[in-house]
N, C-alpha and C positions, 0 to 999 in steps of 0.2 A: 515667486512662482506660485500660481494658483493650482490647487488640487484638481479643479475642474478641467484645466488645460491638460493635465497629465491623464485624466480619465478619458478625455477625447482622444489623445494620442494613443493610449493603450487600446482603445476600441479600434482605431484605424489599423494599428499594428496587428491586432488579433484577427480582424476581419479581412485584412489585406485589401481594403477597398474603402474609399471615402464615402461612396454612396451607401454601402451596407452599414458602415459605422453611423452615418447620419440617420439611417432608418432605425437602427438599434437605439440610438440616443434621442430619437424623436426631435431631431434638429434638421435644418436644411443643409444640403451639401456645401453651399458657399460658406455657411457659418462654421462648419467643421474645418474646411480648408483654411479659413481665416484664423481659427484657433491654433492650428498647426503652424501657420506662418508666424504668428506672434510668439509661439513657444520657441521656434527655431531662432527668431530674432533675439529673444531674451537670452537664450543659451549661447548663441553665436556659432552654432553648428547646424549643418543640414542633418536632419534626422531620418528622412525618408528618401530613397532613391526612386524617382518617378520615371526613369528613362526606359525601363522595360515594360513588358506587358503586365507584369505583376509587381506590385509595390514591394520593395525590399528595404529593410532597415540598414542604415549605415552603421559603422562602428559606434558612433556617438548615439545613434538611435537605439542600439541594443542596450547600451548602458542606461539610457533614460528609461527604456522599457522595463529593465530589471528593477530599477529603483521605484518606478511607478507601481509595480506589483507590491513592493514592500510597503509603500505609502498606503496602498489600498488595504493591506493586511492590518496596518496600524489603525487605519480609520475604522475597520470592522471591530478591532479590539476596543476602540474608544466607545463605539455604540453599544457593544456588548457590556462594557463596564458600567455605562450609564444605566442600562436596563437593569443590571444587577443592583445598582444603588437604589433604584426605585422599588424593586421587588427582589429580595435576597434569594428567592427560589427560582428566578427566571434566568434566561441566558441561553447560550448555545454551547454544547459540548462537541468538539470536533476531534475525531479520532481517525488516524490513518492506518489502514491494514490491507493486506492482500486477501485473496480468496480464502486461503486456508487459515491464516492467522486470525481472521475475523471470527472464526468459530470459537476461539479461546476466550473471547470477551462477551459472548452472548449471555451467559448466566449473570455476569456482573452488570450488564446493561439492564437486564430484567429487574434485578434488585434495585439498581439506581433509579429506574423509572418509577418504581413504587414509592421511593422516598422523595423524588423530585419530579413529579409529573408535569410541571410547567416548563422544564428545561427541554429544548429541542436537541435531539441526539442525531448527529450526522457522522456516519462511518463512511469515510471517503476511500474508495478503492485506489490503492497506491502500490507502486512497485516497492518492495521491501528495501532494496538498496538505496532508494531515494528518500525514504522517510526521515532519516537523521537530518539531512539538509533541509527538508521542508519544516522540520521542527525548529531548526536554528534560524531560518528565515521568517518564521512566524506564520507559515501557511497552515500549520497544524499545531494543536496544543499537546496532544498525546499521540503516541504511535505504538503499534504492536508489531514487533519483529522477532525473528528467531535467531538472532546473533547479537554479540556484544558490540555496540557501536564504537567502543574505545575512543570516546571523545569527551574531553573534560567539560565541554559545554552542555553535556547531557547527563541526566540521571536516569537510572534504569532499575526496575524491580522485576524479579522473576515471578510470573503469575501462574505458570504451569510447566511441568516437565513431561515431555512427550517422548516417544521413541519411534524409530523407523520400523514400520510393519511391512513384511513381505506377504502379499495377499495373492490368492489364486481362486479360481472358480471351484465350487464343490465338486465339479466333474473333472478337475485337473488331476493328472497322475500323481501329484505330490499332496493332494488335499488331505490324505489320511496320515501324512507324516507329521510327527511332532517337531522334528528338527532335521534340517539338511545342511550340507556344506555348500559354500559358494561354488565349489567345483562341480556341483550337481546342476548348476544353472547355466552352464555355457551354451546349451542348445535351446534355451528358452527365448521366446519373443517378448521383450519388455515393452509395455505401454508407458512411454515416458511423458513427463510434463515438459513442454517446450519453454519453460520459464527458468532462468538461472536461479539457483538457490543453494544454500550451504548443504542441504540434504543431497542434492544432485551431485555436488562435488564429492561428498563422502562416498556415494555409490561408485562413481567413476574411479576414485582413488583406490578403493578396495579391490575392484575388479582388475585394475592395472597391477596392483601390488601382488595379487595372487595369479597373475597372468592367465586370467580367464576371459574368454571373449564375451563381450556385452552387446547383444543384438537389440538395438533401439530403432528398428525400422519404422515403428509407429509412434508418432508424437501427437499429443492432444493439448488443447489450450486450457482445459479446466480439469480440476480433480473429478468433477461429476462425470465427465466423458470418459476419463480413465477408469473409474469404478464400473461404469456400464460395460466397457469393453472387456474388462476382466471377468465380470459376472457372466458374460456371453462366452467365456473361455477362448477369447481371441488373443490372449496373452496374459502375462503376469505383471506385477508392479510393486514397487516400493513406495509406500505412502505414509504420511504421519498417521499414527494410530487414531488420533482424534477424528480424522477425516473418514475413517472406515469402521469406527466403533459400533455403530448401529447395524451396519450390514453384517459384521462378524457375529454380533449377538443374534441376529435373525437367521443366520445360516446362509445368507446370500453370498458371502465371501468366507474364505478360510484363511486364517493367519498361520503361517508356518515359520517357526524360528529358523534363522540362518545364523549358524554359530559365529561367523566372522563379524556379524553386525550386532552382537549381544550388547555392546556398550554404546551403540549409536543413539544417544539421547539428544533431545532437542529442547533447550530451555527457552520458553516463550517469555519475552520481556516487554513490559510496559515502559515506554521511554518518554521523557519529557524534558523541557529546557531547564538547565541548572541556573541560568543567570537572568531569567525573565520571570516576572511574577505571573503566576497562573490565575486564570479566572476562577470565580467561586465555583462554577460548574465543574471545571477540571479538578480543583482541589477536593471537591466533594466526591468525585469519582475515585480519586486516589484513596480517600478514606474508605470507600466501599470495598475497594480491592484489598486494602491492607487488613480489613476486618475479617476477611475470609480465612 
C-alpha cells in the first residue's frame, strides 16, 4: 500500500469531493478517482459511499481514514527527525492547549525561543479533554491541561498551580468586600464559559451542595468576552486567576474571596507520551520547563 494513495484518499474524505481533492492535490479528477479505485481494490472493501449527494465514508473507509492520519503523523515525525539530524537546533515544537491553558506556557515559550530560535513553535488550539488522545495518537508531542490524565501511556509535570477567582466589576455591590459566602451569590448573574471544564464542574457542584441557585443566563465562548462583560458590570464570573491577573492589578476587575472555594486550586500540567521518543525540540522544551 502506497502512502500516496492514502494521502489522496484522506484528501477526498476530508474535502468530501473528488473535484476539490483533485484541486488541492494539483491532480486531475480522473487521476484521483483512479487512485481511490486502486486503493479499494487492494484493500478489498468499498471505502466511499457515492450513492448520495454527499460522499460518505463506509465503515471500512472510516478505519482507513483513521490510519491514514496516523501514517501522516508518522511521516511528519520522520521529516522532523531528519531535519534535526542535519541541524540539532531545528525542528518543530507542537503543543496543544486551549484558550486559557495556553497562557501558562507563554513565559516558557519566550525562554525557549531565545535558546532555540530556529525551532518553529506551533501552539495548536485544542479541546482539553481531547489532548491526551491526540498525544497518544501522535498528533501532538506536548499538551497543556488542567487535570490529571490518569493514563499510564502519558507522563505529566505540574508547571503552575492556579486558583479559581471570583471577579466582579469595581462598581459591583460586592467590590469592596474582602470575602463573601456562596449564599451571598444566589441572586447574581454569572457570565459563564460555554466550554466544559473541571473548573465549571467544581462551581456547579459547590452551588448544588450548598443548595444555592446559580443563574447562568449569559454564556460566552471565550475568557476575553467574559472579562469584558464583567468589567461592564453585566454580571460576575469565576475564572482562573491567571486569566484575570492583569485586570485585577490594574483595578479593572476586583477579586473577592468566596469562603467555600478557598481550596479550589487548579494544577496546570504539561503532558507528553510515555512510550514514544520525543523530538529534540520537545525534549529541549521539557528541560526549559524543569529548569524554572
